[in-house]
C-alpha positions as CSV (number, residue, x, y, z in Angstrom):
1,M,-0.2,0.1,-0.2
2,R,2.7,2.4,1.0
3,T,4.7,1.6,-2.6
4,H,1.5,2.8,-4.2
5,T,1.0,5.9,-2.2
6,I,4.8,6.8,-3.2
7,T,4.3,6.2,-6.8
8,I,1.0,7.7,-7.1
9,A,2.8,11.3,-5.3
10,I,5.5,11.0,-8.0
11,L,3.1,10.7,-10.9
12,C,1.2,13.7,-9.5
13,G,4.5,15.6,-8.9
14,L,5.5,14.8,-12.9
15,L,2.4,16.0,-13.8
16,L,3.1,19.6,-12.2
17,L,6.0,19.5,-13.9
18,P,6.0,22.6,-16.9
19,S,6.4,20.7,-20.6
20,P,9.6,21.4,-22.5
21,A,7.8,23.6,-24.8
22,S,6.6,25.7,-22.5
23,A,9.9,25.6,-20.4
24,E,11.9,28.9,-19.9
25,K,15.6,28.9,-21.1
26,L,18.4,28.9,-18.6
27,S,20.6,32.0,-18.6
28,L,24.2,32.1,-18.4
29,A,25.8,34.5,-15.7
30,P,29.4,35.6,-15.8
31,I,32.1,34.4,-14.2
32,N,35.5,35.6,-13.4
33,L,38.0,33.4,-15.5
34,L,40.9,34.9,-13.8
35,E,39.9,33.1,-10.5
36,R,38.5,30.1,-11.9
37,A,41.4,29.0,-14.1
38,K,44.3,29.8,-11.8
39,G,47.5,28.5,-12.3
40,K,46.9,29.5,-16.2
41,N,48.2,32.4,-18.2
42,V,44.8,34.1,-18.0
43,F,44.5,37.5,-19.2
44,K,41.6,39.6,-19.3
45,I,41.1,41.4,-22.7
46,E,40.7,45.4,-22.2
47,D,39.7,47.5,-25.5
48,G,40.7,44.6,-27.9
49,E,44.2,43.7,-26.8
50,V,46.1,42.1,-23.9
51,N,49.5,43.6,-22.8
52,V,51.6,40.5,-21.6
53,G,54.8,41.9,-21.3
54,D,56.6,39.1,-20.8
55,L,60.0,38.0,-22.2
56,F,58.6,36.7,-25.6
57,I,55.0,38.0,-26.1
58,K,54.5,41.8,-25.9
59,R,51.0,42.2,-26.9
60,V,48.0,40.4,-28.2
61,E,45.2,42.4,-30.3
62,I,42.0,40.5,-30.6
63,G,39.5,41.2,-33.3
64,K,36.4,39.0,-34.7
65,N,38.0,36.2,-36.3
66,T,41.5,37.7,-36.4
67,A,44.4,38.4,-34.0
68,I,47.7,40.1,-33.9
69,I,50.6,38.9,-31.7
70,T,53.4,41.1,-31.5
71,Y,56.6,39.3,-30.1
72,L,59.6,40.9,-28.7
73,N,62.5,38.8,-27.9
74,K,64.0,40.2,-24.7
75,N,66.1,36.8,-24.3
76,T,69.7,36.4,-25.0
77,T,69.1,34.1,-27.7
78,N,66.9,33.3,-30.9
79,K,63.5,32.0,-29.9
80,K,60.7,30.8,-32.3
81,P,56.9,30.7,-30.8
82,D,55.3,27.3,-29.8
83,Y,51.8,28.9,-28.4
84,E,47.9,28.2,-28.3
85,F,45.7,30.7,-27.5
86,H,42.0,30.2,-26.4
87,I,40.0,33.3,-26.3
88,Y,36.8,33.3,-23.7
89,N,33.4,35.2,-23.4
90,A,32.4,36.6,-19.8
91,Y,30.3,33.2,-19.2
92,G,33.5,31.4,-19.5
93,I,32.7,29.7,-22.8
94,E,35.6,28.8,-25.5
95,I,34.7,31.4,-28.4
96,G,37.6,30.9,-30.2
97,R,41.0,29.2,-30.3
98,F,44.6,29.3,-32.6
99,D,47.6,28.3,-32.3
100,D,51.4,29.9,-33.3
101,K,53.8,27.2,-33.7
102,W,56.9,27.6,-35.6
103,L,59.3,25.2,-37.3
104,L,62.3,26.8,-38.6
105,D,61.9,31.0,-38.3
106,T,63.3,32.6,-35.1
107,I,63.1,36.1,-33.4
108,A,66.7,37.2,-32.9
109,P,67.2,38.9,-29.4
110,D,65.9,42.6,-29.1
111,D,63.7,42.1,-32.3
112,L,59.8,42.6,-32.9
113,R,57.7,40.6,-35.1
114,K,54.0,41.0,-35.5
115,E,51.9,37.9,-36.8
116,N,48.4,37.9,-38.1
117,K,46.4,35.2,-37.0
118,S,42.9,34.0,-38.2
119,F,40.5,31.5,-36.1
120,Y,37.4,29.8,-36.3
121,S,34.5,31.4,-33.7
122,A,32.5,28.8,-32.4
123,S,29.0,28.6,-33.6
124,L,27.1,28.6,-30.3
125,P,23.6,29.8,-31.6
126,E,23.6,26.8,-34.1
127,T,24.7,23.9,-31.2
128,L,22.4,25.4,-28.9
129,K,19.1,25.7,-31.0
130,Y,17.7,23.0,-29.3
131,S,18.6,23.1,-25.6
132,D,17.3,24.8,-22.8
133,I,20.5,27.4,-22.6
134,A,19.9,31.2,-23.7
135,L,22.7,33.0,-24.8
136,P,23.2,36.4,-24.0
137,A,23.4,39.3,-26.5
138,D,27.2,39.6,-25.9
139,W,27.9,36.0,-26.0
140,E,30.6,36.8,-29.1
141,S,32.6,39.4,-26.9
142,A,36.0,38.4,-26.0
143,I,36.8,39.1,-22.5
144,Y,39.6,36.7,-21.5
145,I,42.6,34.7,-23.5
146,I,44.5,32.0,-21.8
147,I,47.8,31.5,-23.3
148,E,49.6,28.3,-23.2
149,G,53.1,27.1,-24.3
150,N,56.4,29.1,-24.2
151,E,59.3,29.9,-26.8
152,K,61.6,27.3,-28.0
């Protein structure tokens, strides 16, 4: 008898749940990737650029599907980049990725070099069109960049 009471209670509860067609979409909340990705080379993009200022990468400028990386070799020997760049929006979703890995060419000490890169942006509206997730209007805005790798 108790099993039937529990079953009836569960079924009544299921009937009260909203149908998928009438359910509201989940909204995303901004995060602080600087705190969430501690231990990584995370930078906040301001006015479309990041001033890295380390011994090799001076600056990264981010456009819609393009990036310009400025290298300034402050080392005492020739170096070449071996990096991956991951671009995130305010909600912690990776919206772009590109790499810069040189095989033969190097940058001499005190030389400045700019590299133009293009990258493919995520197609989130298409990916999420049947989901219960609502994309905010600013989902394509690049807010953070994580730089992985080093110079060799």
